[in-house]
C-alpha positions as CSV (number, residue, x, y, z in Angstrom):
1,X,0.7,29.8,2.4
2,X,4.3,29.9,1.1
3,X,5.1,28.9,-2.4
4,X,6.6,25.6,-3.2
5,X,9.7,27.2,-4.3
6,X,10.7,27.7,-0.3
7,X,13.2,24.9,0.3
8,X,12.0,24.8,4.1
9,X,8.3,24.5,3.2
10,X,8.2,22.5,0.0
11,X,4.8,21.8,-1.5
12,X,3.5,18.3,-0.5
13,X,0.9,16.3,-2.8
14,X,-1.4,14.3,-1.0
15,X,-2.7,11.8,-3.7
16,X,-6.3,10.1,-2.6
17,X,-6.6,6.8,-4.8
18,X,-10.4,6.1,-4.7
19,X,-12.7,3.2,-6.1
20,X,-16.1,2.8,-4.7
21,X,-15.0,4.6,-1.6
22,X,-17.8,6.3,-0.6
23,X,-18.4,4.7,3.1
24,X,-15.0,5.9,4.0
25,X,-13.7,8.6,1.9
26,X,-15.0,11.5,3.9
27,X,-12.8,10.3,7.0
28,X,-9.6,10.2,4.8
29,X,-10.2,13.7,3.5
30,X,-10.9,15.1,6.7
31,X,-7.6,13.5,8.1
32,X,-5.6,15.3,5.2
33,X,-7.6,18.6,5.9
34,X,-6.3,18.5,9.7
35,X,-2.6,17.8,8.9
36,X,-0.2,20.1,11.0
37,X,1.6,20.6,7.7
38,X,0.0,23.4,5.7
39,X,1.7,23.6,2.3
40,X,-0.4,20.8,0.6
41,X,-2.0,20.4,-2.7
42,X,-4.9,17.5,-2.6
43,X,-5.3,15.5,-5.7
44,X,-8.3,12.8,-5.8
45,X,-7.8,10.2,-8.7
46,X,-10.8,8.1,-9.0
47,X,-11.1,4.7,-11.2
48,X,-14.6,4.9,-12.3
49,X,-16.7,4.4,-8.8
50,X,-20.0,2.8,-9.5
51,X,-21.1,4.6,-5.9
52,X,-21.4,8.1,-5.1
53,X,-17.7,8.6,-4.3
54,X,-17.3,11.4,-6.9
55,X,-20.1,13.4,-5.8
56,X,-18.9,13.1,-2.1
57,X,-15.4,14.3,-3.0
58,X,-16.6,17.1,-5.1
59,X,-18.9,18.3,-2.4
60,X,-16.3,18.1,0.2
61,X,-13.7,20.1,-2.2
62,X,-16.2,22.8,-2.5
63,X,-16.4,23.5,1.3
64,X,-12.7,23.0,1.8
65,X,-10.5,23.8,-1.1
66,X,-9.3,27.2,0.6
67,X,-7.5,24.9,3.0
68,X,-5.3,23.5,0.2
69,X,-2.8,25.3,-2.2
70,X,-4.5,23.5,-5.1
71,X,-7.2,20.7,-5.5
72,X,-7.7,18.3,-8.3
73,X,-10.4,15.7,-8.8
74,X,-9.5,13.1,-11.7
75,X,-12.1,11.2,-13.0
76,X,-11.9,8.5,-15.9
77,X,-14.7,6.9,-18.0
78,X,-13.7,3.2,-17.5
79,X,-12.1,1.2,-14.7
80,X,-8.4,1.0,-15.2
81,X,-6.8,-0.6,-12.4
82,X,-4.8,0.7,-9.2
83,X,-1.5,1.2,-11.1
84,X,-3.0,3.4,-13.8
85,X,-5.1,5.4,-11.2
86,X,-1.9,5.9,-9.0
87,X,0.0,7.2,-12.3
88,X,-2.8,9.7,-13.0
89,X,-2.5,11.3,-9.5
90,X,1.3,11.2,-9.6
91,X,1.4,12.9,-13.1
92,X,-0.8,15.6,-12.2
93,X,1.0,16.3,-8.8
94,X,3.0,19.5,-8.7
95,X,4.7,18.9,-5.5
96,X,8.2,18.1,-4.7
97,X,7.3,15.4,-2.6
98,X,4.1,12.7,-2.8
99,X,2.0,11.0,-0.2
100,X,-0.3,8.5,-1.6
101,X,-3.3,7.0,0.4
102,X,-6.1,4.8,-0.3
103,X,-9.5,6.3,0.1
104,X,-10.5,4.1,3.2
105,X,-7.3,5.0,5.1
106,X,-6.4,7.8,7.5
107,X,-3.4,9.9,7.8
108,X,-2.4,10.9,11.4
109,X,-2.4,14.6,12.1
110,X,1.5,14.9,12.1
111,X,2.1,12.3,9.2
112,X,3.2,14.8,6.4
113,X,5.4,16.9,8.8
114,X,7.0,13.8,10.5
115,X,7.8,12.2,6.9
116,X,8.9,15.4,5.6
117,X,11.3,16.1,8.5
118,X,12.9,12.8,7.9
119,X,12.9,12.0,4.2
120,X,16.3,12.2,2.5
121,X,17.3,12.8,-1.2
122,X,17.8,9.4,-2.7
123,X,15.5,7.1,-0.7
124,X,12.0,6.4,0.0
125,X,10.6,6.8,3.6
126,X,8.1,5.0,5.2
127,X,6.5,5.1,8.8
128,X,4.5,2.6,10.9
129,X,1.1,2.0,9.8
130,X,-1.3,0.6,12.4
131,X,-4.1,-1.6,11.2
132,X,-7.6,-1.2,12.4
133,X,-11.2,-2.1,11.8
134,X,-14.5,-1.0,13.1
135,X,-16.1,-3.6,15.4
136,X,-19.6,-3.8,17.3
137,X,-20.9,-0.5,18.6
138,X,-19.0,1.4,15.9
139,X,-15.8,0.8,18.1
140,X,-12.4,1.3,16.3
141,X,-10.4,-1.8,17.0
142,X,-6.5,-1.4,16.7
143,X,-4.3,-4.1,15.4
144,X,-0.5,-4.7,16.2
145,X,1.7,-2.3,14.4
146,X,4.4,-3.6,12.0
147,X,7.0,-4.2,10.9
148,X,8.2,-6.9,13.2
149,X,11.7,-7.4,14.2
150,X,12.7,-9.5,11.1
151,X,11.0,-7.1,8.9
152,X,12.5,-4.2,10.6
153,X,15.9,-5.3,9.6
154,X,14.9,-5.1,6.0
155,X,15.1,-1.3,6.3
156,X,18.7,-1.6,7.4
157,X,19.9,-3.4,4.3
158,X,21.3,-1.9,1.2
159,X,19.1,-1.5,-1.7
160,X,20.6,-4.2,-3.5
161,X,19.8,-6.6,-0.3
162,X,16.3,-5.1,-0.1
163,X,15.6,-6.1,-3.6
164,X,16.8,-9.6,-3.1
165,X,14.5,-9.9,0.0
166,X,11.4,-8.4,-1.8
167,X,11.7,-11.1,-4.1
168,X,11.4,-14.0,-1.6
169,X,9.7,-12.6,1.5
170,X,7.8,-9.3,0.7
171,X,5.6,-7.6,3.4
172,X,3.1,-4.6,3.2
173,X,4.8,-1.3,4.2
174,X,3.2,0.7,1.6
175,X,0.5,2.8,3.5
176,X,3.0,5.1,5.1
177,X,5.4,5.6,2.1
178,X,6.6,9.0,1.2
179,X,8.7,9.8,-1.6
180,X,10.2,12.8,-3.9
181,X,8.4,13.0,-7.3
182,X,11.7,13.0,-9.0
183,X,12.1,9.3,-8.2
184,X,9.3,8.6,-10.9
185,X,11.5,10.5,-13.3
186,X,14.4,8.1,-12.5
187,X,12.7,4.8,-12.5
188,X,9.3,5.2,-14.4
189,X,5.8,5.2,-12.9
190,X,3.6,2.3,-11.7
191,X,3.6,-1.0,-13.8
192,X,0.0,-0.9,-15.3
193,X,0.4,-4.5,-16.6
194,X,-1.0,-5.9,-13.2
195,X,-3.8,-3.9,-12.5
196,X,-4.5,-5.3,-8.9
197,X,-0.9,-4.6,-7.9
198,X,0.9,-1.2,-7.7
199,X,3.5,-1.6,-4.8
200,X,5.6,-4.5,-5.0
201,X,6.5,-4.1,-8.8
202,X,7.4,-0.5,-7.9
203,X,9.4,-1.3,-4.8
204,X,11.3,-3.9,-7.1
205,X,12.1,-1.3,-9.7
206,X,13.1,1.3,-7.3
207,X,15.6,-1.0,-5.5
208,X,16.9,-2.3,-8.7
209,X,17.8,1.6,-9.5
210,X,19.7,1.5,-6.0
211,X,16.9,3.4,-4.4
212,X,16.9,2.2,-0.7
213,X,13.6,2.1,1.4
214,X,14.1,3.5,4.8
215,X,12.0,3.5,8.0
216,X,10.5,6.0,10.5
217,X,9.6,4.3,13.7
218,X,6.7,6.4,14.2
219,X,3.0,5.8,13.4
220,X,1.9,7.9,10.5
221,X,-1.1,6.1,9.1
222,X,-4.1,4.1,10.1
223,X,-4.6,1.2,7.6
224,X,-8.3,-0.2,7.3
225,X,-8.6,-3.9,7.2
226,X,-11.4,-6.4,7.3
227,X,-13.7,-4.9,4.7
228,X,-14.4,-5.1,1.0
229,X,-11.4,-3.9,-1.1
230,X,-9.1,-4.5,-4.0
231,X,-7.3,-7.4,-2.0
232,X,-10.1,-8.5,0.5
233,X,-13.6,-9.9,0.1
234,X,-15.6,-10.3,3.3
235,X,-17.8,-13.2,1.7
236,X,-14.9,-15.4,0.3
237,X,-11.7,-16.5,1.4
238,X,-9.9,-15.1,-1.7
239,X,-10.5,-12.1,-4.0
240,X,-9.9,-14.4,-7.2
241,X,-9.1,-11.3,-9.5
242,X,-6.4,-10.1,-7.1
243,X,-5.0,-13.4,-6.5
244,X,-4.8,-14.4,-10.4
245,X,-3.0,-11.1,-11.0
246,X,-0.6,-11.7,-8.1
247,X,0.3,-15.1,-9.4
248,X,0.7,-13.8,-12.9
249,X,3.1,-11.2,-11.7
250,X,5.2,-13.8,-9.5
251,X,5.5,-16.1,-12.5
252,X,6.5,-13.4,-15.0
253,X,8.7,-11.3,-12.8
254,X,9.5,-13.1,-9.6
255,X,10.5,-16.6,-10.6
256,X,13.2,-15.7,-13.2
257,X,15.1,-13.7,-10.5
258,X,14.8,-16.6,-7.8
259,X,17.6,-19.2,-7.7
260,X,16.3,-22.9,-8.0
261,X,18.0,-23.9,-4.8
262,X,15.9,-21.3,-2.8
263,X,14.1,-24.2,-1.4
264,X,12.1,-22.5,1.2
265,X,10.6,-19.8,-1.4
266,X,9.6,-22.6,-3.9
267,X,8.2,-24.8,-1.1
268,X,6.1,-21.8,0.1
269,X,5.0,-21.1,-3.3
270,X,3.9,-24.6,-3.8
271,X,1.9,-24.7,-0.5
272,X,0.3,-21.0,-1.3
273,X,-0.7,-22.4,-4.7
274,X,-2.1,-25.6,-3.8
275,X,-4.1,-23.9,-1.0
276,X,-5.5,-21.3,-3.3
277,X,-6.4,-23.9,-5.9
278,X,-8.0,-26.3,-3.3
279,X,-10.1,-23.6,-1.4
280,X,-11.3,-22.1,-4.8
281,X,-11.8,-25.1,-7.0
282,X,-12.9,-27.6,-4.6
283,X,-14.3,-25.7,-1.6
284,X,-15.9,-23.0,-4.2
285,X,-14.1,-20.2,-2.4
286,X,-16.9,-20.1,0.3
287,X,-16.0,-18.6,3.7
288,X,-16.9,-21.0,6.7
289,X,-15.5,-22.8,9.4
290,X,-14.0,-25.4,7.3
291,X,-12.3,-23.4,4.7
292,X,-10.9,-20.8,7.6
293,X,-9.6,-23.8,9.4
294,X,-8.0,-25.2,6.2
295,X,-6.3,-22.0,5.4
296,X,-4.8,-22.2,9.0
297,X,-3.8,-25.8,8.4
298,X,-2.0,-25.1,5.1
299,X,0.0,-22.7,6.8
300,X,1.6,-25.3,8.8
301,X,3.2,-26.8,5.8
302,X,5.2,-23.7,5.1
303,X,8.8,-23.9,5.9
304,X,9.2,-20.4,5.4
305,X,6.7,-19.5,8.3
306,X,8.7,-21.5,10.7
307,X,11.9,-19.8,9.5
308,X,10.5,-16.4,10.1
309,X,9.4,-17.3,13.5
310,X,13.1,-18.7,14.4
311,X,14.5,-15.3,12.9
312,X,12.0,-13.4,15.1
313,X,12.8,-15.4,18.5
314,X,16.5,-14.8,17.7
315,X,16.4,-11.3,17.3
316,X,14.4,-10.8,20.5
């Protein structure tokens, strides 16, 4: 392997963020091992898992550490939240470029090389992240790739316009993100004030520093859905801890930056908050036919959903 001073073959740090990831993390680690790009250091940052994630990772590293330039397993004595877990991994990284991945997702074999070949100096690059879940008979069921046409236009905008759009109409492009480590030196690390949200606060910070987010129109990551995670709970409609954190972030950071006359935004916020309150406090957050249909019903009252559909239709 070449050293990371070779400008044509820079060291890439792949950082795996784990918490109770025992069921899926081996698949994640294997997807990193088989990357076509070779000059990789592997960092696993665990947030005090209660299952045997650490043992699984330690055993796997023992068998595969020669594949990597360097391997690090970071442990902590208490659960500190997603941003703090990401920060530990990023600060430990020695690579010029960083690729973070959750301990339940999968890198496609050419993920690192594809992203590295298309990254620029002063922007963040993301690629297509196809979502999937495991169905009956252990079958991998793929969902539609994103972004859609309206969301794709986001990546054409300037950093300033991207910042404004993220305030009122954010979407999930995080799984495919690839960036230079020096961006953290410029804007700082993830905001640990909001333990369930690492991505949106950081993208807002980057775009406010005139760092543009661009897009590689190629699948690079498989993003696992429909399983218990920091965001999703299979037994309830809402993960209350996540949504309470999200609403607090929006109140403290988003609302002060959105103009009062942005009617679609405020109407959509009102609908979402009332829907959350009604399902959590009246329906006790139970997942059943009634609450699933109520969730669909509330979505019909959001003007922004119709506006997004109109924009999508006009962009065809």
